[in-house]
SEROVO-176525 format. One record per residue (C-alpha): residue in three letters; y, x, z. Coordinates in pm, whole numbers, plus 32768, in hexadecimal, padded with zeros to 4 digits. Layout:
ALAYXZ
...
END
This chain:
MET8B6065694C25
ILE8AF5641E4B0B
GLU8ACF653549F3
HIS899965C14AC6
TRP88FE64744B0F
GLY87C164AD4A81
GLU879565E84B67
ILE87F965334C9B
ALA86E764554C5A
ALA85F465344C1B
LEU864765AD4D9D
ILE8651642A4E19
THR850964464D61
ALA8487656A4E3C
VAL850B648C4F84
PHE845363744F3B
TRP830E64144ED7
THR831664DE5031
VAL82FD63B350B2
THR820063155006
ALA81166445500E
LEU813664375197
ALA80D962C2518F
PHE7FE162D05092
GLU7F3A63FF5144
ALA7EE8631A527A
ALA7E8D621951BD
GLY7DA962BF50E8
LYS7CD463405206
LYS7C8361E85255
ILE7C37611C5123
GLY7BF362515006
SER7CC362CA4EDE
LEU7C3661DF4DFA
VAL7C8F608E4EBF
LEU7DCE61354F16
ASN7E38616A4D84
LEU7DFC60044D25
LEU7EA05F384E65
ARG7FBE60134E62
LEU800F5FF84CC3
ILE7FD35E554D24
LEU80A75E4A4E2F
GLY818A5F334DAA
PHE81BB5E654C3D
PHE81F75D284D2A
PHE833A5DE64DC3
LEU83B05E334C79
SER83AC5CDE4BCC
PHE84595C214CF9
PHE855B5D3F4CF0
THR85925CF54B6C
LEU85865B8C4B8B
PHE86BF5BAC4C26
TYR87405CE84BA6
ARG87045CB34A30
GLY86915B0B4A64
TYR852B5B7C49B2
PHE83DC5B6C4A9B
PHE834F5C434995
PRO83A45D214895
VAL837F5C3A474C
ASP84F05CC346BA
ALA842B5E144684
THR83E65E6644F9
ALA82905EB3449F
GLU82E76025445A
ALA8335602245CF
TRP81FF5F77463F
PHE8157605B4586
TYR81B9617F4625
LEU81BC612C4782
LEU807860A7478B
ILE801361F146FC
SER80F162A347E9
GLY809161C748F6
LEU7EE561F248C7
ILE7F2C637148B7
GLY800F639049D3
PHE7F7C62894AB6
VAL7E0F628E4A7E
ILE7DC163EA49D6
GLY7ED264A54AAB
ASP7EC163F54BF7
LEU7D2563DF4BEB
CYS7D3C653F4BBD
LEU7E2C65B34CB6
PHE7DA464ED4DE0
ARG7C27655B4D8A
ALA7C8466BF4D9D
PHE7D46667E4F02
ILE7BC666584F86
LEU7B4B67514ED5
ILE7C66685E4F04
GLY7D6A67D64FEC
ALA7ED0675C4FB5
ARG7F5868BE4FDC
VAL7ED0694A4E98
SER7ED568114DE4
MET805068074E1F
LEU806E69754DA5
ILE7F9469364C7B
MET806A68054C36
SER81A768C74C56
LEU814269194ADE
THR81D967B74A73
PRO831268574A1E
PRO82A969534918
ILE819968754893
THR828F677D4871
ALA838C684047CF
LEU829268B846EE
ILE82216744468F
SER839767104678
TRP83C667EB457B
ILE82B1679044A3
ILE8304664C44AA
LEU8462660744EE
GLY8505672D445C
GLU85AD678D45C8
THR864668DF4608
LEU867A69644751
THR87706A6947BA
PRO87236BE7481A
GLN87D86B414975
ASN86DD69FA496A
TRP85B46B044940
LEU861F6C034A74
GLY86686A9D4B57
MET84DD6A5A4B0C
ILE84736B8E4B3B
VAL85236BC74CA1
THR84A56A5F4D09
MET83526A914CD9
ALA836F6BC24D67
GLY840C6B254E95
ILE82F16A254E90
SER81E86B204E74
MET82606C054FC0
VAL822B6AA35066
VAL80E16A054FE3
LEU802C6B744FCE
LYS7F676BEE50F4
LYS7EAB6D21510F
ALA7D696D3A516E
ASP7C6A6DF7527C
ARG7C9D6F8551FB
SER7B706FDA52DB
VAL7AB46E8851DD
HIS7B516EE9508F
LYS7BC970394FF6
GLY7CEA708F4EFD
MET7DFA6F6E4ED6
PHE7D356EBA4D9D
ASN7C046E9C4E59
ARG7CDA6E104F76
ILE7D8F6D104E83
GLN7C786C9C4DBB
ILE7B316CAA4EB4
GLY7AF06B584F69
PHE7B6F6A694E71
PRO7A7969AC4D7E
LEU7AD369D94C1A
ILE7AC6684B4BE0
GLY7BAA681B4CF5
ILE7CA769074C3E
LEU7C5968664AEA
LEU7C8967144B81
ALA7DEB677E4C04
PHE7E5B68494AB8
ALA7E0666DC4A26
GLY7EDE660E4B05
ALA7FE667124A93
VAL7F9766F14924
GLY7FB5655F4964
GLN80FE65544A44
GLY81AA66204938
THR80F1657B47E9
GLY8176640548AA
LEU82A7648448E8
VAL82F364FA4786
LEU825D63C04718
SER834362E947C1
LYS846863694758
PHE83FC63614602
GLY839D61CB462E
MET84B3617B4725
GLN86016202465F
ASP870160EE46A9
TYR8629601D4763
ASP86305FBB48CA
ALA859660BC4994
PHE850B5FDD4A7E
ALA846E5ECD4987
ALA83F3601348F6
SER833260564A3F
GLN828F5F014A2B
ILE81F35F6648D9
ARG818160AB4953
ILE80F95FF04AA3
LEU80625EFA49DA
ALA7F845FFA490F
GLY7F0660A74A5A
ILE7EA15F614B0C
PHE7DE15F1E49BD
GLY7D32607349A5
PHE7CD060624B34
VAL7C665F034ADD
LEU7B705FA649E9
ILE7AF060A54AB6
PHE7AC75FA64C0D
SER79F75EBB4AF8
PHE792B5FBB4A71
LEU7908609C4BCD
ARG789F5F284C5B
ARG796C5F784D6C
TRP7A375E524DBE
ARG79BC5DFB4F36
ASP7A605F584F6A
VAL7B8F5EC44F20
VAL7B785D785005
LEU7AF95E485155
ALA7C135F1A50F7
PHE7CE15DCB5184
THR7C4F5DF452D6
PHE7CE85F1D5336
ARG7E5C5E935393
LYS7F035FE153C7
ALA7E93607C528B
MET7F495F3551DC
LEU807D5F765271
GLN807160E5522F
MET7FF3608550C1
SER81065F7E5099
LEU823F60AB5131
GLY8184619F5011
ALA818C608C4F01
PHE830960494F51
PHE837761744F25
GLY829962174E3C
PRO81FD610A4D06
PHE8353603D4D4D
LEU848261364D8F
GLY83D062884D43
VAL834162374BFD
SER8496616F4B91
PHE858B629B4C00
SER84B263A34B5E
LEU850062D94A0D
ILE864262C84A5F
ALA864164384A79
VAL858C648E4953
LYS86746397487C
TYR87B4646048D7
ALA872B65854916
SER863D66924835
ALA84F3664D4893
GLY849D67C4490C
VAL85BA67A049E0
ALA856566564A7F
ALA83E466B14AB2
THR847D68114B86
LEU855567564C5F
MET845466394C94
SER835967714CEF
ILE83E167F44E29
VAL833866D74F03
PRO826867E64F8D
VAL83B068685042
LEU843067115070
ILE82DE66C2515C
ILE831068055232
ALA83F3675C533B
PRO835765F4538D
SER821366B75384
ALA8295677454A7
VAL831B662E5555
PHE8257653A54EF
LEU810465EC5500
LYS817A671A55DB
GLU8119680A54D8
LYS816F696B54FA
VAL828E69C95419
THR826A6B4C53BE
LEU83926C72536E
LYS83036C83520A
GLU83046B0251C0
ILE84736AE15244
ILE84C76C03516A
GLY842D6B68504C
ALA84D36A285076
VAL86156AF75064
ILE85BF6B814F1A
ALA85396A424E81
VAL867C699B4EE3
GLY876A6ACF4E2D
GLY86796AA44D09
VAL86D8690D4CED
ALA884C699F4D17
LEU88686A644BF6
PHE884369114B4C
PHE899468A84BBB
LEU8A5469FC4BA2
END
Protein backbone atom coordinates (compact mmCIF):
# COMPACT_ATOMS: atom_id res chain seq x y z
CA MET A 1 0.00 0.00 0.00
CA ILE A 2 2.85 2.37 0.85
CA GLU A 3 4.07 2.27 -2.77
CA HIS A 4 0.75 3.85 -3.82
CA TRP A 5 0.88 6.58 -1.16
CA GLY A 6 0.50 9.33 -3.76
CA GLU A 7 -2.61 7.73 -5.27
CA ILE A 8 -4.09 7.10 -1.80
CA ALA A 9 -3.47 10.74 -0.83
CA ALA A 10 -5.26 11.81 -4.01
CA LEU A 11 -8.32 9.71 -3.11
CA ILE A 12 -8.33 11.15 0.42
CA THR A 13 -8.13 14.61 -1.12
CA ALA A 14 -11.23 13.86 -3.19
CA VAL A 15 -13.12 12.96 -0.01
CA PHE A 16 -11.97 16.15 1.72
CA TRP A 17 -12.99 18.26 -1.26
CA THR A 18 -16.41 16.61 -1.29
CA VAL A 19 -17.01 17.81 2.28
CA THR A 20 -15.62 21.20 1.34
CA ALA A 21 -17.89 21.53 -1.71
CA LEU A 22 -21.02 20.85 0.36
CA ALA A 23 -19.96 23.28 3.10
CA PHE A 24 -18.89 26.04 0.72
CA GLU A 25 -22.02 25.70 -1.39
CA ALA A 26 -24.16 26.39 1.67
CA ALA A 27 -21.96 29.25 2.92
CA GLY A 28 -21.52 30.84 -0.50
CA LYS A 29 -25.27 31.28 -0.95
CA LYS A 30 -25.30 33.52 2.12
CA ILE A 31 -22.06 35.52 1.93
CA GLY A 32 -21.11 35.33 -1.76
CA SER A 33 -18.33 33.44 -3.54
CA LEU A 34 -15.79 36.29 -3.58
CA VAL A 35 -15.93 36.83 0.19
CA LEU A 36 -15.93 33.08 0.72
CA ASN A 37 -12.74 32.70 -1.32
CA LEU A 38 -10.83 35.19 0.83
CA LEU A 39 -12.09 34.05 4.24
CA ARG A 40 -11.56 30.36 3.55
CA LEU A 41 -7.93 31.00 2.60
CA ILE A 42 -7.25 33.14 5.69
CA LEU A 43 -8.75 30.55 8.01
CA GLY A 44 -7.03 27.72 6.14
CA PHE A 45 -3.69 29.48 6.54
CA PHE A 46 -4.08 29.69 10.32
CA PHE A 47 -5.11 26.01 10.47
CA LEU A 48 -1.94 25.14 8.59
CA SER A 49 0.27 27.49 10.59
CA PHE A 50 -0.70 26.07 13.99
CA PHE A 51 -0.35 22.55 12.64
CA THR A 52 3.12 23.17 11.22
CA LEU A 53 4.15 24.86 14.48
CA PHE A 54 3.67 21.57 16.32
CA TYR A 55 4.55 19.33 13.36
CA ARG A 56 7.68 21.09 12.14
CA GLY A 57 8.46 23.72 14.76
CA TYR A 58 7.78 26.55 12.31
CA PHE A 59 4.70 28.77 12.34
CA PHE A 60 5.81 30.33 9.04
CA PRO A 61 7.66 28.54 6.19
CA VAL A 62 10.92 30.42 6.71
CA ASP A 63 13.03 27.37 5.77
CA ALA A 64 11.81 27.24 2.17
CA THR A 65 14.31 28.06 -0.56
CA ALA A 66 13.91 31.10 -2.78
CA GLU A 67 13.18 28.79 -5.73
CA ALA A 68 10.43 27.00 -3.78
CA TRP A 69 8.89 30.32 -2.76
CA PHE A 70 8.90 31.52 -6.36
CA TYR A 71 7.19 28.52 -7.93
CA LEU A 72 4.77 27.92 -5.04
CA LEU A 73 3.70 31.57 -5.02
CA ILE A 74 3.06 31.45 -8.76
CA SER A 75 1.21 28.17 -8.24
CA GLY A 76 -0.99 29.76 -5.55
CA LEU A 77 -1.80 32.78 -7.69
CA ILE A 78 -2.75 30.64 -10.67
CA GLY A 79 -4.57 27.91 -8.75
CA PHE A 80 -6.32 29.83 -5.97
CA VAL A 81 -6.87 33.28 -7.45
CA ILE A 82 -7.29 32.77 -11.19
CA GLY A 83 -8.50 29.15 -11.17
CA ASP A 84 -10.89 29.30 -8.22
CA LEU A 85 -12.16 32.77 -9.09
CA CYS A 86 -13.12 31.55 -12.57
CA LEU A 87 -14.62 28.31 -11.26
CA PHE A 88 -16.74 29.95 -8.56
CA ARG A 89 -18.07 32.43 -11.11
CA ALA A 90 -18.84 29.56 -13.49
CA PHE A 91 -20.91 27.92 -10.73
CA ILE A 92 -23.18 30.96 -10.81
CA LEU A 93 -23.40 31.24 -14.61
CA ILE A 94 -23.78 27.60 -15.70
CA GLY A 95 -24.22 25.69 -12.44
CA ALA A 96 -22.02 23.28 -10.50
CA ARG A 97 -23.03 20.23 -12.57
CA VAL A 98 -21.80 21.58 -15.92
CA SER A 99 -18.84 23.34 -14.28
CA MET A 100 -17.62 20.12 -12.68
CA LEU A 101 -18.02 18.30 -15.98
CA ILE A 102 -15.71 20.79 -17.64
CA MET A 103 -13.36 20.56 -14.64
CA SER A 104 -12.94 16.86 -15.46
CA LEU A 105 -10.66 18.15 -18.24
CA THR A 106 -8.10 18.92 -15.51
CA PRO A 107 -6.33 15.51 -15.70
CA PRO A 108 -5.44 15.63 -19.41
CA ILE A 109 -4.55 19.31 -19.08
CA THR A 110 -2.32 18.47 -16.09
CA ALA A 111 -0.73 15.55 -17.92
CA LEU A 112 0.00 17.73 -20.96
CA ILE A 113 1.56 20.48 -18.84
CA SER A 114 3.55 17.87 -16.87
CA TRP A 115 4.86 16.41 -20.12
CA ILE A 116 5.96 19.86 -21.27
CA ILE A 117 7.42 21.15 -17.97
CA LEU A 118 8.42 18.07 -15.97
CA GLY A 119 8.99 15.52 -18.73
CA GLU A 120 6.68 13.01 -17.02
CA THR A 121 5.42 9.97 -18.91
CA LEU A 122 2.14 8.12 -18.53
CA THR A 123 1.63 4.44 -19.33
CA PRO A 124 -1.21 3.24 -21.58
CA GLN A 125 -2.91 1.89 -18.45
CA ASN A 126 -2.74 5.32 -16.82
CA TRP A 127 -4.35 6.88 -19.88
CA LEU A 128 -7.04 4.19 -19.91
CA GLY A 129 -7.75 4.84 -16.23
CA MET A 130 -8.14 8.56 -16.94
CA ILE A 131 -10.49 7.92 -19.85
CA VAL A 132 -12.69 5.50 -17.90
CA THR A 133 -12.78 7.78 -14.84
CA MET A 134 -13.75 10.80 -16.93
CA ALA A 135 -16.39 8.74 -18.75
CA GLY A 136 -17.98 7.84 -15.42
CA ILE A 137 -17.84 11.44 -14.23
CA SER A 138 -19.47 12.57 -17.48
CA MET A 139 -22.35 10.15 -16.99
CA VAL A 140 -22.96 11.55 -13.52
CA VAL A 141 -22.82 15.27 -14.27
CA LEU A 142 -24.44 15.34 -17.71
CA LYS A 143 -28.19 15.57 -18.03
CA LYS A 144 -30.37 15.45 -21.12
CA ALA A 145 -32.38 18.55 -21.96
CA ASP A 146 -36.07 18.55 -22.83
CA ARG A 147 -36.41 17.01 -26.31
CA SER A 148 -39.42 19.18 -27.02
CA VAL A 149 -37.19 22.22 -26.76
CA HIS A 150 -33.85 21.05 -28.14
CA LYS A 151 -33.37 18.92 -31.25
CA GLY A 152 -30.24 16.90 -31.82
CA MET A 153 -27.71 15.69 -29.24
CA PHE A 154 -25.25 18.52 -29.90
CA ASN A 155 -27.90 21.18 -29.35
CA ARG A 156 -29.20 19.47 -26.23
CA ILE A 157 -25.73 19.66 -24.70
CA GLN A 158 -24.70 23.10 -25.86
CA ILE A 159 -27.77 25.26 -25.85
CA GLY A 160 -28.82 27.13 -22.73
CA PHE A 161 -25.30 27.60 -21.31
CA PRO A 162 -23.63 31.01 -21.65
CA LEU A 163 -20.32 30.77 -23.50
CA ILE A 164 -18.61 32.93 -20.88
CA GLY A 165 -19.56 30.41 -18.18
CA ILE A 166 -18.12 27.52 -20.18
CA LEU A 167 -14.90 29.46 -20.82
CA LEU A 168 -14.61 30.36 -17.13
CA ALA A 169 -14.99 26.72 -16.07
CA PHE A 170 -12.35 25.73 -18.62
CA ALA A 171 -10.07 28.46 -17.24
CA GLY A 172 -10.64 26.94 -13.79
CA ALA A 173 -9.49 23.55 -15.07
CA VAL A 174 -6.41 25.07 -16.67
CA GLY A 175 -5.66 27.00 -13.48
CA GLN A 176 -5.94 23.91 -11.29
CA GLY A 177 -3.81 21.80 -13.64
CA THR A 178 -1.13 24.45 -13.98
CA GLY A 179 -1.11 25.03 -10.23
CA LEU A 180 -0.58 21.33 -9.53
CA VAL A 181 2.35 21.06 -11.93
CA LEU A 182 4.04 24.22 -10.62
CA SER A 183 3.51 22.95 -7.05
CA LYS A 184 5.32 19.73 -7.82
CA PHE A 185 8.10 21.58 -9.62
CA GLY A 186 8.60 24.03 -6.76
CA MET A 187 8.00 21.69 -3.83
CA GLN A 188 10.56 18.98 -4.70
CA ASP A 189 11.48 17.45 -1.28
CA TYR A 190 10.00 20.31 0.74
CA ASP A 191 7.22 19.63 3.26
CA ALA A 192 3.75 19.52 1.64
CA PHE A 193 2.00 21.34 4.50
CA ALA A 194 4.52 24.17 4.52
CA ALA A 195 4.25 24.35 0.74
CA SER A 196 0.50 24.76 1.16
CA GLN A 197 1.13 27.74 3.43
CA ILE A 198 3.08 29.48 0.70
CA ARG A 199 0.43 28.76 -1.94
CA ILE A 200 -2.35 30.03 0.34
CA LEU A 201 -0.37 33.19 1.13
CA ALA A 202 -0.25 33.90 -2.58
CA GLY A 203 -4.00 33.34 -2.81
CA ILE A 204 -4.70 35.68 0.12
CA PHE A 205 -2.50 38.37 -1.40
CA GLY A 206 -4.28 38.05 -4.74
CA PHE A 207 -7.74 38.37 -3.23
CA VAL A 208 -6.68 41.28 -1.03
CA LEU A 209 -5.69 43.12 -4.20
CA ILE A 210 -9.03 42.24 -5.81
CA PHE A 211 -11.07 43.46 -2.82
CA SER A 212 -9.01 46.65 -2.61
CA PHE A 213 -9.45 47.34 -6.32
CA LEU A 214 -13.20 46.65 -6.22
CA ARG A 215 -13.63 48.38 -2.85
CA ARG A 216 -15.64 45.45 -1.49
CA TRP A 217 -14.24 45.24 2.06
CA ARG A 218 -17.64 46.11 3.52
CA ASP A 219 -18.93 42.77 2.18
CA VAL A 220 -16.28 40.97 4.24
CA VAL A 221 -17.39 42.75 7.42
CA LEU A 222 -21.06 41.97 6.76
CA ALA A 223 -20.27 38.30 6.25
CA PHE A 224 -19.47 37.89 9.95
CA THR A 225 -23.11 38.62 10.80
CA PHE A 226 -24.07 35.25 9.23
CA ARG A 227 -23.06 32.88 12.04
CA LYS A 228 -24.24 29.69 10.35
CA ALA A 229 -22.40 30.62 7.17
CA MET A 230 -19.24 31.25 9.22
CA LEU A 231 -19.49 27.78 10.74
CA GLN A 232 -20.00 26.22 7.32
CA MET A 233 -17.10 28.22 5.94
CA SER A 234 -14.89 27.09 8.84
CA LEU A 235 -15.76 23.44 8.17
CA GLY A 236 -14.99 23.89 4.49
CA ALA A 237 -11.72 25.69 5.25
CA PHE A 238 -10.59 22.86 7.53
CA PHE A 239 -11.19 20.16 4.91
CA GLY A 240 -10.29 22.34 1.90
CA PRO A 241 -7.41 24.86 2.17
CA PHE A 242 -5.97 22.95 5.17
CA LEU A 243 -6.32 19.19 4.67
CA GLY A 244 -7.45 19.08 1.05
CA VAL A 245 -4.76 21.31 -0.42
CA SER A 246 -2.03 19.70 1.69
CA PHE A 247 -3.02 16.16 0.71
CA SER A 248 -3.24 17.23 -2.92
CA LEU A 249 0.42 18.30 -2.72
CA ILE A 250 1.31 14.99 -1.09
CA ALA A 251 -0.47 13.31 -4.00
CA VAL A 252 1.47 15.17 -6.71
CA LYS A 253 4.69 14.66 -4.74
CA TYR A 254 4.47 10.85 -4.70
CA ALA A 255 2.44 10.21 -7.87
CA SER A 256 2.59 11.67 -11.36
CA ALA A 257 0.66 14.93 -11.61
CA GLY A 258 -1.71 13.55 -14.26
CA VAL A 259 -2.65 10.46 -12.25
CA ALA A 260 -3.08 12.49 -9.05
CA ALA A 261 -5.33 15.01 -10.83
CA THR A 262 -7.46 12.20 -12.26
CA LEU A 263 -8.05 10.57 -8.88
CA MET A 264 -8.85 13.93 -7.29
CA SER A 265 -11.37 14.66 -10.06
CA ILE A 266 -13.89 12.08 -8.83
CA VAL A 267 -15.49 14.60 -6.48
CA PRO A 268 -18.64 14.84 -8.68
CA VAL A 269 -19.13 11.12 -8.11
CA LEU A 270 -18.37 11.09 -4.39
CA ILE A 271 -20.78 13.95 -3.77
CA ILE A 272 -23.80 11.91 -4.94
CA ALA A 273 -24.32 9.94 -1.71
CA PRO A 274 -24.07 12.88 0.75
CA SER A 275 -26.27 14.96 -1.56
CA ALA A 276 -28.93 12.25 -1.47
CA VAL A 277 -28.70 11.80 2.30
CA PHE A 278 -28.28 15.39 3.52
CA LEU A 279 -29.83 17.41 0.70
CA LYS A 280 -32.52 14.84 -0.18
CA GLU A 281 -31.59 14.92 -3.85
CA LYS A 282 -32.83 12.13 -6.11
CA VAL A 283 -30.14 9.73 -7.33
CA THR A 284 -30.85 8.16 -10.72
CA LEU A 285 -29.70 4.81 -12.07
CA LYS A 286 -27.50 6.63 -14.60
CA GLU A 287 -25.68 8.37 -11.76
CA ILE A 288 -25.11 5.08 -9.95
CA ILE A 289 -23.78 3.46 -13.13
CA GLY A 290 -21.53 6.46 -13.70
CA ALA A 291 -20.15 6.14 -10.17
CA VAL A 292 -19.35 2.45 -10.72
CA ILE A 293 -17.56 3.24 -14.00
CA ALA A 294 -15.58 6.03 -12.36
CA VAL A 295 -14.51 3.74 -9.51
CA GLY A 296 -13.49 1.16 -12.11
CA GLY A 297 -11.29 3.77 -13.76
CA VAL A 298 -9.67 4.55 -10.41
CA ALA A 299 -9.06 0.82 -9.83
CA LEU A 300 -7.07 0.64 -13.08
CA PHE A 301 -4.32 2.66 -11.44
CA PHE A 302 -3.75 -0.08 -8.84
CA LEU A 303 -3.80 -3.15 -11.14
